[in-house]
N, C-alpha and C positions, 0 to 999 in steps of 0.2 A: 573564564572562559567557560562555557556552556557545552555539554555534550548530549545529545540526542541519540537514542539507541530505537532505530526503527525495526519493526519485526514483521513477518507476514503473519498471519491468523494459520493456525493447524488446517490440516487435509478437512475440507468441507465436503458435503454430500454433491454439490455442483461441481467441484473439481473431478471428481470419480464416475456421477452419475451421467446420466443421457440428457438430463434437461437444464435450460440455461437457469443459474441460479438467480434466485432475487435476494432481497434484504433478510429474508428469514431462513435462509441454506443453515443447516446446523452442521457442527462438526462430526465428523466421522469417530467411531472408538480409535482408530489410529490416529486423527487429528486430536484427541482429548489426550492419547499418549506421548505424542508430538510436543503438546502446551507442558504437560507436565515435567518433559525433560527439559525444555524451555526454562521453565520455571527456576528447577535443581540448578540449570548454568548460571540463572542471573541473581542468585542469591547472595553472591560476594560484590555484586555491583552496587554501586552509592546511588539506586533508584531513588526518587524523592517523589515521583508523583507518574500514573501510568495513564495514557490519554489515549482512549480507543475510539474506534471508529464505531459508529452506533448500529451497525451490520451484525447480524446475531454471531455470526461466525468469529468476528472480531471480539465482540462482548465474550463470548463463550472463553475463548483463548485468554484473554484479559483476566475473565474470572479465576482460572486456573492459575495462573502466574501469579496473580495479587493475594491468592490463597498460600501460595509458597514462600514468597519474598514480603508478606505482610507490609502491603501497600496500598494506597487508595487508589480508585478508578474514579477518572472523569471522563465523560464521551462526549465527542467532536463530530458531526457529519464532514466537516473540513476533511476528514482521512477515511471516508468511505470510498469505496471502490469505485470506479467510473460508471457512470449511469449509462444503462444501455437502453435501446428504443424499447417501448413497450410491446412491440410486436414480436421481442424474444423471451421476455421474462415470462420463468414458467413453462416454456414451449421445448419440445423436443429439437435436441439441435441439428436434427434433419428435418425439420418441418420447412417447408418449400419458402414460404415468407422468412422466416428467420434465417434460413439460409442467404435467402436474396440481401436481407439487411445486411449482413455480415459481410457478403461479398461487395456490396457498394459504400459500405463505410471503409472497407481496407481498400477500395480502389480510388477514393477521392479523399483518403487522410491528407493527402498533400494539398489538398484544397481547405485551407484553415477555417473558412466559414461554411463548407458542406455542411447539411444537417439531413439525416435521414427522414427522421420524425422529430421525436424528444429526448434523445440520445444527447451525451455532454460530446461535444465535438474538439477539435485541439485546441481551439481557443478559448472555449470554456476550460479544458483542465488546465493550459498554462497559467490562465488567470486563478484559478484555484491553488495552484503549486504558490504563486506570488503570494496569496491572503495566507496561506498555511505557516509559510515560513515567517512572514510578519509576527503571525499568532504566536511563533514558536520563540522567537526574537525578543517577545515582551514578557514572556513568563518569567517568574522572579527565579523559579530552580533552575538548578546547574547541571543536573543530570534528570533526564527526562525518556521514560520508554512509550514509544508509541507503537502502539497494535492497528497496523492497516492492512493495504493490499497490495497485489503484485503491480497491476497497470498505474494505478497511482502513484507507486514507489517509483517505479520507472521515470513517469513524469517529474517527480520531486528531484531525483538524481541528475536528471537531463537541465532541470530549471537551474540548480545549484551549480554545475559545471559551466552551462553557457548564457544564463540571466534571462533577460525579457527577452534578447535577441536570439533566442531560441526559434528555430523553424520547423514545422512540421515533418519535412523531409529529415530532418536531425532527430526530433521527437522518435520517428519510425524507427531510426536506427537504434534507438534506446531498445526499445520495445523489440528489436529482433536480437539484440547480442547480448542485453544483460538480464540473463535468467534469473528467477528467484522461488527458491525452493519454501515450502510451507514451513514458518517458523525460522527461516534463515534471518539473519542478524546481522544490519547495515548499520554502521556507526557515522554519524557527521560529527566535528568539532568546530563551533563558532572561533573564528579568529578577528585578529584586529588590524589586519593587515591593508592594503590599497590594493587589493587583486579585484579581478571584477566582479568575483562571488566573495560573499563575507565568512563561506563555510568551505572545511576542507574534509573529503572523504578519507575515513580512516580504516573501514573496512566493508567488504560487500557479500552479501550472502552467506555468512558463517554459519553452517548448519552441522557442525561436527558434532554436536550434541545428540543428533539424531540418526547418526552416521550406523548405528546398530539396530536399528529399527525399521 
């Protein structure tokens, strides 16, 4: 059986700043400390490979963890965060156009094919979840660490739970109710049963390693 440990990157400048973050947003000093504690936590885990989103905040987190656990890293855009519309990237969160985009995307999220401009919509995210799960299933390693992001992580969980029948409304409920802390650990185990999903959720958002910082 195969075990995959998903972690959200450490705190980034975009998480605490006033701008919508793009792919180049870096970790804060606090985020780097979180990543160090995550690495210390994972030293005893039998991780064979780290696969990281190719966004900077995920790569920085993966580099810090890899240095602690002495493990190689691969990059994959499959695990990048949801692509936001160009009208938001690098803009103030209070920017009028950026705010309008966010409102319309949230308002029409239940219409799976709705697209404000060039962002990923629900259909795109669900298709990517299917692709990345297939990618993980084909890997030879039995213990994989994935460094990723909060929104795509929730879509992955929703897809694991409900399969390709997942609806936009159900996906929206996962967004609302499944919070994810920076460097929180979510663990899934591949099984051999006849269930709708071939994966079991073992832990969600375990961040006990950062409770004191």
